[in-house]
N, C-alpha and C positions, 0 to 999 in steps of 0.2 A: 815309775816315776815317784818324784816326792809327794808326799801326802798333801802338804800345803800348797803345792801347785794344780791341784785338780779340783779346787773350788771353782765355784761359778765366777767370782771376781777374778781368780787367776786365769782362768781360761780365757776370759775377755782381754785381760792383759797380754796373753801369749798372742791372741788374734792380733792384737794392735802390733806386736813386736814383728809377728810374721809379715805383716803388711809394710812396716818399715824396711824389714830386711830386702824385700822384694823390690823396693823404690830406691834404697840408698846409693847405688851406683849411677843413677840417672842424672844427678844434678852434683856431681863433685868436680873438682878441679882437674885439669889435665895433668897427669904425673909428669911427662915429659916437659911440660911447661914450667912446674915448679922446680924440677932438676935443673933447668936452664938458669931460673933465678938463683938458685943455691950455687951454681957454678960461676955467676957472672963476678967480674972483679968491681970494685967500688971505684969507679972513675968518674962519677959524677953525671954519665951520660946513660947508663944502663940500671935497670931495677936489679936489686940486690936483696939477698934474705935479709940483711941489717936493715934496709930501709923500710922492707916489708913489715918487719917485726916491730920496728918504731911505731909505724902507722897503726898497726893493731893495739898497741899498747894505748895510744892515743884514743882510740875507738872505744878500748876498755875504759879509760878515764871518763869519756862523755857518758857511757853507759852508766858508770857509778854517779856521776854529776846529776842525771836526770833521775836516777833511780828506776831505769829500765830493768826489764828481765834478762836473765841469762840467756834465754833463747833468742832475744832481739840481737845480743852481742854475737852469738854463735852463727846467727844468719847472716849478719854482715860480713863476719869473717868468710863464710862460704861465698858470699857474693864477691867480695874483694878477691880471693885466691882463684874463682873461677874465672875472673876477669883478666887478672895478671897472667894467669896460665895461658891465655889465649892471646892476650894482645902485648905488643912492646910498649910499654908505658914509660914515658921518660920521667925521671925523679921529679922534675919540677910540676909536674901534673899529677904526682900522687896523692897530694893533700886534697884536691878536687874529687878524685877516683874514690879515695877513701871514705869523704865525708858523703858523697852521694850514695855509696854502697849503704852506708849506716842510716841514712834518711829514708832509703828505700826499705831497709829491715825494719826501721821504726814505724814506718807507715803499714807495713806487712804484718806486724806483731803486736803493737801496742794499741790501747784504746784511742779512738780518734781524739778524745778530750785531752789526752797526754801527750800528743804529737805536737812539738814545738814548731814555732814558724821559722821557715828557712833562713830568714834574714837573722834570727836570734842565734840560730844554729852556727853560722857563719862567723857571726860576732864573736861568741863564746869561744869558738875554736881559733881565733885570731888570724883568719884567712883574709887575703885581699880580693878573691875573686866574688864575683856577683852571684845573686839569684839566677839570673838567667844563665850564667855559665854552668851553675850547679844543674840546673833543669835540662841543659843541652846534654850535660854528662850523664844524668839519669837516663835518658833516651838512648844513648849509645850503649850504657851498660845493660839495659834491658834487651835492647837488640842483640848484643852480643851473648846475652844469657839466654836467648831464644824466649824470652819473657816468662821463664820458669823461675818464679819467686816463692815456690812451696817446697824448698829444698829440705832434705832428711839431714839432721844434724846430730851430732855426737850427744849433745845435750838432751835430745829426745830419747835416746837409747839409754843415757844413763838415768834418766826418770823412770823408765820402765823396767830396766834392771833393779832399780834400787826398790821399787815398789814390790817387785815380785820376790826379791830375796828377802826384804824385810821381815815378811811374814813368817819366815823360818827362824826368826829370834824371839826369845822368850821377852815379855814386855820390859823386865830389868835389864835386858841386854841391848834394847833397841836403840839406846842412847849412844852405843859405841859405833853405830854406822850412821854417822850424822851426814844427811844431804848437803848442807851447808858447805861442809868440809869439801865434800865431794865435787861440788860446783866450782869451788875455788881453786882446787887441783886442775879441773878441766878447763878453766880460764887461763890458768898460769901455762898448760900446755899449748893452748890455742894461740898464745902469744909467740910461738915458735913455728916458722913454717915447715920444719920436718913433719909435725904432726897432721899437716893437711895431706900428706900422702897416705896416711892410714884410714882405713875405711872407718867410719864413724862409729859403727857397731864394736870394730876392735878398740880402738881407743876407749871407749865408754867401758868395756868390759876389763880391759887392763888396769884402769884406774880403780875400778870395783874391786878387782882381785887383788891388787896392790893394797888396797885399805883392808881388805879382810885378813891379809897375812899380817899387817902392821898391828892391827887390833887383837890378832890371836882368836878370830871367831872361827873354831875349827867346826863348829856344827853347820857352818854354810857351805863347806867344801862340797857336797853332794848336790846343793843347790846350784852353786857355781859352775859345776861340771855339766849340770842339765843344760843350763843357760849357754853355755859353750858350745854344747852338742846342737841345740835349737839352732843357735846362729851360724852353725857350720864354721866355726873358727878352729883352725887346727892349733896344735900345740907350740908348734915352731913360731907362727904368727904372734901368738900371745905372749910368749916368751920374750920374742923380740922387741914388741912394743912396751912390755912391762919393763923391760931393762931400760929402754930411753925414756919412759914416764918417770922411773925413780931416779934418774939421774938429772933430768929436768926439776923434779920436785926438790932434790936435794940442793940444787944451785938456787933454785927459787927462794928458799928458806933461807940461805946464806945472806949476810949482809952486802956480800959483792955483787948480788943481782940487781939489775936495773927494773924497778917495779913501776906500773903504771903511775903517772904523776898527774895527781889532781890539784896541785900547788898553783899551776898556770891557770887552771880553771878559776880556782877561788881569788887568784889576782885580777883577772880581767873582769871578774863582777864587782864593780865598785864605781862609784859616783853616777855619771849619766847613763852608763849602760845598766845599772842596777835599777834605776828608775824606771827603765824601758823594759825590763822582764818581767814576766809573770812571777808571782810569789812562789809557785810550787817549782819553780828552776833552781830554788836554793837548797834543795835536798842534797847536800854533797855527803858522801860516805867515807869512811876511812878507806885507806889503802887495803886491798885485799889479802890480808894475812891469813893462811890457814888455819881455820879454827882448832884449838887443841880439844881433843876428846875428853870426856868425864872420865875421872879416875875413879 
């Protein structure tokens, strides 16, 4: 075993990792349901991958607008995909479903003082349904998810993998494994339904492995192999998802890619609406461009 992974702190992190690995399949979307969405034709009557991806990008815009944590976004995506993979949702109801999943994730992850009012959330999102509509939808979603709101996400794995592997770098080399950059890469992947079919641990390790290769951090090879072995991820699965992640990130970095749009959120917060919202709601961040590493 790698020397830096046998410290007391590392052992505690490995214990947490083992616990996550044991739980990760309990609250994941049904693969068969996701495949049905991917194969559906865009006729306005059925849920499609394109509609789902657009909805997730809107949720990412809301996450940025409110300054919420990445875990909140990841949890919202988990709720949405689990629900869509179980239920035949009509496109006209997707906005209410998506915002309800987002609100459930916010209430589960964020501090209570940072949770917006449902009325404000609906107004900012420019939807026409009511708070009562959203509350009813929340109840339906919770019932279909069996009230399991403590899902294991790829973000949790990414945090642990980064914490464990970071210790194997010298102080001057640690800047090359930037967690903010890894976070942004994960969010880009989660905006595509195909990655919801990957086990969270596999997706997180694929992103980590690609970044290690990109930054030529050869000293982390052994640590990465140890984590792969500990996570029981075979080479075929890791290679398969690494290739898909690389393709996604390449497209995401291009100007042709449709990135989350916070512009409509900026537009709606004006005049009477602005006077009604809390001051803390104005923390609009920039579009999630993947940060460059230090040279």
